[in-house]
N, C-alpha and C positions, 0 to 999 in steps of 0.2 A: 509574425505569428498570424496564423489563420484565425478567422472568427470561430468561436466555439459553436458547436451544433445547437440547433433550436430545440433542445430536449431538456428543459429544466428539471424534469422528473428523474433524469439519469445522472449518476456521478461519473460513470465510466462506461464506455462501449467498446467492445472488441469486434472487429469485422474480419473474418477469415484468418484470424491469428493462429499461427503455427510456429513450431520451433524444430529445426533439424540441425543437429550438430555435425561437425566435420566427420567424415567417414560414413555419412548417410543415416546416422541414428536419429530416428524421429522421436523427440522427447514429448512433443505436444502436437496432436493431430489438429489441423486447421479447424477453428470453431468460431462461432458468433456468440457473444454474451453481452447482456445488458445488466449493469449493476445499478439498481434504483438508489437514488439519493435518500439517505436516512434509514436505510434498511440494513439489517445484519444478514449476511449470507454465510452458508456453510459449504465448504468443499469437502466432499466425502468420497473416498475411494481407496483401493488397495495400494500397497507400497509399489512405487514405480509407475503409478497411473498418470503422473504429470501434475499433481496438485501444486507442489512447490515451484515447478517450472512456470505454471500458470500465474501464480502469485508474483513471482519475480518478473515475469513478462508484463504484468499489469503495472509494475513500478519501473519498468524499463531497465531493471538490473540484468535481465537477459533480453536482448532485443529480438523481436520476432523475425523469423526468416521469411514469413509470408504474412500478409494482412496488415491491419492498422489498429493501434490503440488510440482511442479518442477520449479526451477529458472534457467534461462539460464546462470546465473553467478555462482550459487552455487550448482546446481543439486537438488536432492530431499531435501525438507526442513524437516530435522529431526536432532535433536541434538541442544543443546542450542547455541553453537558457530555459526553454520550455520544459525540458525534462527535470531540471533542477527545481523549477517552481512547482511542478507536479509532485515531486518527492517531498517538498516541504509541507504539502497538504495531505500527504498519504502516510498513515501509520503502518509500520510493519515491524513485528518482533520475530526474529529468526528462531528456528527450532533449537539450536544448540550454540553454546559458547559465547553468545553475545550479551547475555544478561550479567549484571554485576551482582554476585552472590550476596554481598553484604547489604544490598539495597532491597527495599520492599518492591513488590510488583508495581505499585503505583509510582514509586520513584524511578524505576526502570523505564516505565512508559513516558514519564515526564522528560527523561533524558533525550527522547526523540525530538523534542522541541528545540534543542540547543542550536540546530542549524539556522534558526530564525534570528540568532543574535551573534554579535561579533565576539571575538576571543575574550576580550576583557569583560564584557557584560556577562558572559557565560560563567564567570567565576563567582557570581553573586546569585542569591536565590532567584528563581524564575518568577515572573509576575503572577499575581493572584489569578488572573484570567487563565493562564496555562494550567495552574493547579485545579481550578474549577472544571476545566475541560477534561482533565485526567480523571477526576472524581466522577464526573458524569459518565464517562466511558466505562469506568469500573462498575458504576451502578447499573448501566445497561447490560453489561456482561453478566452480572450477578442475577439480573432478572431472567436471563435466558439460561444461564448455567449456574444454578444456586451453589454449587460446590467449588466454583472458581475462586482463586485466591483473591 
């Protein structure tokens, strides 16, 4: 693993990141982006602009065809172990079909923490620290979006 960049103010940095699918369809024009640590950012754009592709690329669910995604915690995101560690520290809720309808929004968010625990441990309630983290995220969201669930 490479040494993380000397930018403690950043959570994530994208350098020249772009995505082109087979057949030449360019889903994401190459771009540079700095995501400050502790900040809430908004991606706003029309349908098909590449917002979901960008988010998926930031989490390496869609690998960039150009450029590099750099985590301040793990350095450049390459190699399965580095990517797995990055994903454990990255929250992502998909737009459709991945939420459990009978669970509250808070419980759905907490489910994202299950990857930190083994199969048997995941059968029991998650530690209080995980619940505190989810409540804090919900509080921050409500302060920005007062009508959020």
